Backbone as a ProteinNet text record, in pm:
[ID]
protein_1_A
[PRIMARY]
MAYSEYIADRIHRVFQEKRANFYTKKMMGGLCFMVDDKMCCGIHYDKKKETDLLMARIGEEAYTEAIKREGCLPMDFTGRPMKGYVFVTADGFDLDEDLEYWIQLCLDFNPLAKKSKKKK
[TERTIARY]
11137.9	11273.6	11293.2	11410.4	11473.6	11519.1	11517	11549.2	11465.2	11490.2	11400.6	11448	11357.8	11377.7	11406.6	11323.1	11338.1	11480	11553.3	11676.9	11767.2	11741.9	11845.8	11850.6	11738.8	11715	11785.2	11776.4	11855.1	12001.1	12047.1	12196.5	12242.1	12163.4	12194.5	12222.2	12115.2	12130.7	12250.9	12291.8	12424.9	12527.3	12548.2	12649.4	12640.2	12533.4	12524.6	12581.5	12532.2	12569	12710.7	12776	12929	13010.4	12919.5	12982.9	13077.1	13034.1	13111.7	13067.6	13161.6	13146.6	13115.1	12990.3	12931.7	12851.8	12829	12718.1	12659.7	12542.5	12487.3	12489.9	12493.7	12503.6	12415.4	12323.7	12253.7	12353	12369.3	12464.1	12405.1	12427.5	12393.1	12253.5	12176.9	12021.2	11992.8	12074.2	12068.9	12110.3	12157.7	12215.1	12334.4	12432	12561.3	12587.1	12663.2	12696.4	12842.3	12892.4	13040.4	13103.2	13220.4	13303.9	13442.6	13483	13604.7	13614.3	13504.6	13481.5	13521	13482.2	13505.2	13365.7	13318.6	13217.8	13232.2	13153.7	13168.6	13063.5	12941.3	12828.4	12718.8	12620.7	12488.1	12401.8	12271.4	12158.5	12134	12111.2	12091.7	11972.6	11878.7	11759.3	11771.1	11769.8	11807.6	11659.9	11666.6	11543.2	11492.1	11603.6	11576.5	11533.8	11577.7	11541.2	11434.8	11389.2	11292.1	11310.2	11434	11477.1	11580.2	11586.3	11694.4	11813.9	11922.4	12064.8	12140.2	12211.8	12328	12437.5	12503.8	12630.9	12729.9	12825.5	12939.9	13071.4	13158	13296.2	13379.3	13419.5	13487.2	13637.1	13675.3	13817.3	13848.7	13941.9	13965.8	14011.9	14075.5	14100.9	13999.5	13891.6	13770.3	13676.6	13695.7	13598.3	13581.2	13701.6	13715	13628.1	13601.5	13536.2	13402.2	13377.2	13245.6	13149.6	13188.9	13126	13056.4	13111.7	13051.4	12919.4	12909	12784.8	12666	12555.8	12420.5	12389.3	12337.9	12302.3	12398.1	12521.7	12636.2	12673.5	12670.5	12682.3	12795	12874.9	12973.3	12894.8	12943.3	12879.4	12932.4	12828.7	12849.2	12757.5	12772.4	12682.7	12707.5	12805.4	12839.6	12844.1	12816.7	12846.8	12976.8	13063.2	13195.7	13208.4	13243.6	13238.5	13338.4	13300.6	13406.3	13487.7	13614.1	13696.7	13674.4	13657.1	13650.3	13510.9	13413.8	13284.9	13190.5	13071.3	12978.1	12837.5	12733.8	12600.6	12556.2	12471.4	12406.7	12262.9	12200.6	12041.8	11975.7	11863.4	11791.9	11802.5	11823.1	11843.5	11965.7	12065.2	12189.7	12211.9	12106	12120.4	11985.1	11897	11765.9	11779.5	11871.6	11879.5	11977.9	11968.4	12053	12182	12214.1	12360.8	12412	12352.8	12413	12443.6	12338.1	12371.1	12491.7	12503.8	12611.3	12741.5	12735.8	12852.3	12902.1	12807.5	12848.7	12904.4	12839.2	12874.5	13017.6	13051.6	13169.5	13290.9	13254.9	13349.1	13376.3	13281.3	13296.3	13374.4	13353	13424.2	13558.3	13608.9	13728.2	13816.5	13741.5	13817.7	13833.7	13752.7	13758.1	13879.9	13954.5	14097.8	14186.3	14170.6	14261.3	14200.4	14096	14027.7	14075.9	14092.5	14145.6	14020.8	14036.6	13941.8	13911.8	13800.8	13781.8	13845.7	13893.2	13947.4	13839.4	13852	13746.4	13738	13619.3	13600.3	13619.2	13682.6	13696.3	13577.6
13006.3	12992.9	12864.9	12814	12684.4	12699.3	12832.4	12858.5	12964.5	12967.6	13088.7	13217.4	13309	13441.7	13512.1	13453.2	13496.2	13484.3	13357.5	13341.5	13430.7	13437.2	13532.1	13668.6	13712.1	13845.4	13843.4	13751.6	13753.1	13748.1	13671.7	13666.2	13795.3	13861.1	13983.6	14090.1	14093.3	14175.8	14172.5	14049.5	14025.8	14083.4	14057.9	14099.4	14260.8	14326.8	14470.6	14517.9	14460.1	14513.8	14490.4	14391.6	14367.4	14462	14526	14625.3	14536.8	14409.6	14347.3	14366.9	14376.8	14407.9	14277.9	14257.1	14128.9	14140.7	14043.9	14037.5	13900.4	13879.8	13729.1	13695.1	13561.6	13488.2	13355	13335.5	13207	13095.5	12990.5	12882.1	12746.8	12637.9	12503	12498.7	12563.6	12545.9	12624.1	12720.9	12799.7	12941.6	13025.1	13151.7	13157.3	13209.9	13222.3	13361.7	13393.2	13533.5	13533.2	13608.9	13624.4	13740.1	13731.8	13838.3	13810.3	13933.8	13931.3	13838.6	13815.3	13716.9	13574	13537.4	13409	13365.5	13239.8	13199.6	13210.9	13281	13299	13208.6	13202.8	13131.5	13125.9	13044.6	13050.6	12978.1	12963.3	12891	12767.2	12656.7	12541.4	12481.2	12453.1	12363.5	12223.2	12149	12001.6	11936.6	11863.7	11807.7	11676	11620.6	11491.7	11519.7	11621.6	11651.8	11756.9	11801.2	11920.9	12018.2	12086.5	12195.9	12273.7	12407.6	12499.8	12467.6	12471.2	12436.6	12576	12628.7	12725.8	12653.9	12693.6	12644.5	12730.8	12693.3	12797.1	12741	12842	12808.9	12852.1	12774.5	12809.4	12766.7	12676.1	12646.3	12511.6	12453.2	12330.1	12354.5	12439.5	12473.4	12507.8	12564.2	12600.5	12486.5	12391.6	12275	12180.4	12169.6	12055.6	12106.3	12233.6	12284.8	12310.8	12358.2	12390.7	12273.1	12170.8	12041.6	11976.5	12033.1	11996.8	12080.8	12187.4	12268.1	12216.3	12235	12197.4	12226.6	12138.8	12154.4	12166.4	12127.8	12143.5	12013.8	11996.4	11858	11888.5	11773.7	11790.4	11816.1	11909.6	11939.2	11834.9	11757	11653.9	11642.1	11730.9	11734.5	11601.9	11553.4	11444.8	11292.9	11298.4	11180.1	11194.3	11274.6	11280	11433.5	11422.8	11571.3	11653.9	11785	11888.4	11937.9	11940.6	12007.9	12155.1	12174.6	12330.8	12380.5	12305	12344.3	12269.8	12339.6	12263.6	12318.4	12234.3	12266.7	12284.6	12375.9	12405.4	12404.4	12317.1	12307.7	12431.4	12458	12555.7	12582.9	12445.2	12448	12523.3	12515.5	12577.3	12727.3	12772	12914	13001	12923.3	12999.5	13135.4	13126.9	13254.7	13338.6	13473.9	13570.6	13558.6	13536.1	13533.7	13408.7	13293.4	13180.4	13211.3	13276.2	13290.7	13388.7	13496	13585.7	13501.1	13414.1	13306.2	13261	13197	13122.7	13212	13327.3	13435.8	13487.8	13509.8	13562.2	13452.8	13333.5	13232.9	13224.8	13247.8	13252.8	13376.9	13492.3	13596.1	13603.6	13533.2	13512.4	13435	13339.1	13256.6	13306.8	13382.9	13445.2	13497.4	13580.5	13621.6	13512.8	13396.9	13275.5	13175.9	13201	13115.2	13143.8	13033.3	13044.5	13076.9	13174.5	13203.2	13089.2	13074.1	12959.2	13018.2	12913.4	12952.7	12988.8	13107.3	13145	13054.2	13027.8	12949	13032.6	12984.7	13058.6	13057.1
3905.9	3931.8	4007.5	3992.7	4064.1	4207.3	4255.6	4405.6	4450.6	4587.3	4645.3	4635.2	4616.3	4584	4725.6	4830.8	4964.7	5017.8	4992.7	5037.3	4952.5	4829.5	4746.3	4806.9	4851.3	4908.3	5029.7	5118.5	5234.8	5218.5	5134.3	5101.7	5044.4	4953.9	4884	5003.7	5095.8	5205.8	5292.5	5306	5389.4	5327.3	5192.4	5114.7	5108.2	5105.3	5106.9	5243	5355	5492.3	5507.7	5450.5	5459.6	5357.1	5270.2	5179.9	5086.9	5063.7	4938.7	4813.1	4718.4	4594.3	4514.8	4478.2	4429.5	4313.5	4240.4	4144.7	4151.9	4075	4080.3	3937.3	3927.6	3806.5	3820.4	3718.3	3727.5	3671.1	3760.3	3729.1	3781.3	3729	3789.6	3832.8	3774.8	3817.9	3937.8	3974.1	4088.9	4070.1	4176	4173.6	4244.8	4171.3	4247.1	4264.2	4383.6	4411.1	4389.2	4306.1	4250.4	4313.1	4366.7	4424.6	4364	4313.7	4224.6	4098.5	4048.8	3935.6	3979.2	4113.1	4161.9	4230.6	4224.9	4294.4	4450.8	4512.5	4657.2	4721	4701.2	4745.1	4659.9	4686.8	4603.4	4662.9	4583.6	4626.8	4522.2	4579.1	4468.3	4525.5	4437.1	4480.9	4451.5	4566.5	4554.8	4533.6	4403.4	4378	4448	4492.9	4557.1	4692.6	4772.1	4891.2	4905.4	4788.6	4750.6	4865	4868.2	4951.6	4888	4931.3	4885.4	4971.6	4934.4	5001.2	4962.9	5074	5052.8	5007.8	4902.8	4855.7	4903.2	4969.3	5025.1	4984.8	4929.6	4899.4	5013.7	5096.9	5213.8	5230.1	5146.3	5149.6	5223.8	5183.7	5261	5413.1	5445.4	5576	5673.2	5644.2	5712.1	5722.7	5615.6	5601.2	5724.5	5796.2	5887.8	6015.8	6037	6159.3	6104.6	5974.5	5927.1	5919.8	5874.7	5849	5992.7	6093.5	6232.5	6256.6	6198.5	6213.6	6173.7	6249.6	6224.1	6077.9	6001.9	5869.8	5761	5790.4	5690.2	5644.1	5499.9	5432.6	5327.8	5299.1	5199.7	5064.9	4972.9	4842.7	4733.5	4694.6	4606.7	4480.1	4391.1	4257.5	4193.9	4183.2	4094.2	4172.8	4315	4386.7	4454	4423.2	4477.7	4545.8	4673.8	4732.9	4678.5	4659.6	4600.8	4712.9	4723.7	4833.4	4840.9	4960.3	4997.9	4970.1	4947.7	4923.7	5015.6	5069.8	5137.4	5102.1	5140.1	5125.9	5274.4	5278.6	5419.7	5385.5	5478	5470.7	5537.9	5529.5	5590.7	5741.6	5796.9	5948.7	5980.9	5906.4	5923.1	5888.3	5826.8	5804.2	5814.7	5893.3	5926.1	5983.7	6091.3	6169.7	6096.2	6094.5	6031	6074.6	6193.1	6236.3	6176.8	6161	6098.7	5952.7	5865.7	5748.8	5725.9	5812.4	5828.2	5844.3	5932.3	5955.2	5841.3	5757.1	5632.8	5525	5512.8	5410.3	5452	5581.8	5600.4	5592.4	5613.2	5578.7	5434.6	5346.5	5192.8	5153.8	5222.1	5184.9	5244.6	5341.8	5402.9	5322.3	5248.4	5162.5	5011.7	4977.6	4832.9	4786.5	4877.3	4809.8	4789.7	4853.3	4822.7	4703.6	4691.1	4570	4438.8	4358.5	4218.5	4126.1	4025.9	3918	3830.9	3788	3693.3	3555.6	3471.4	3342.6	3255.8	3186	3094	2972.7	2939.3	2817.9	2685.7	2595.4	2454.3	2371.9
[MASK]
++++++++++++++++++++++++++++++++++++++++++++++++++++++++++++++++++++++++++++++++++++++++++++++++++++++++++++++++++++++++

């Protein structure tokens, strides 16, 4: 696998504790957690840094404060940051309460997020 099963289990547990209706989908070389058919968060293995990153879809409004937190980085798959998304290094979600913080930000934004266009 290209991502940590341990981290996936931790995220899975938080979603269950929050009673979120979710499913997982393998995407972009990692694992995404989908809520209401929209990407909510995920795990991405960064080959350059050789580490797992939490990918969080938090929206532009929460971005300004979130980026100040330990381990939070702009999400830039292509070298250009994606608005409303961040990567979080292991230092930023090592503690359960930190992981819960990030997932709650993702869940709070999810109702406002746009669905991806279905490919025909």
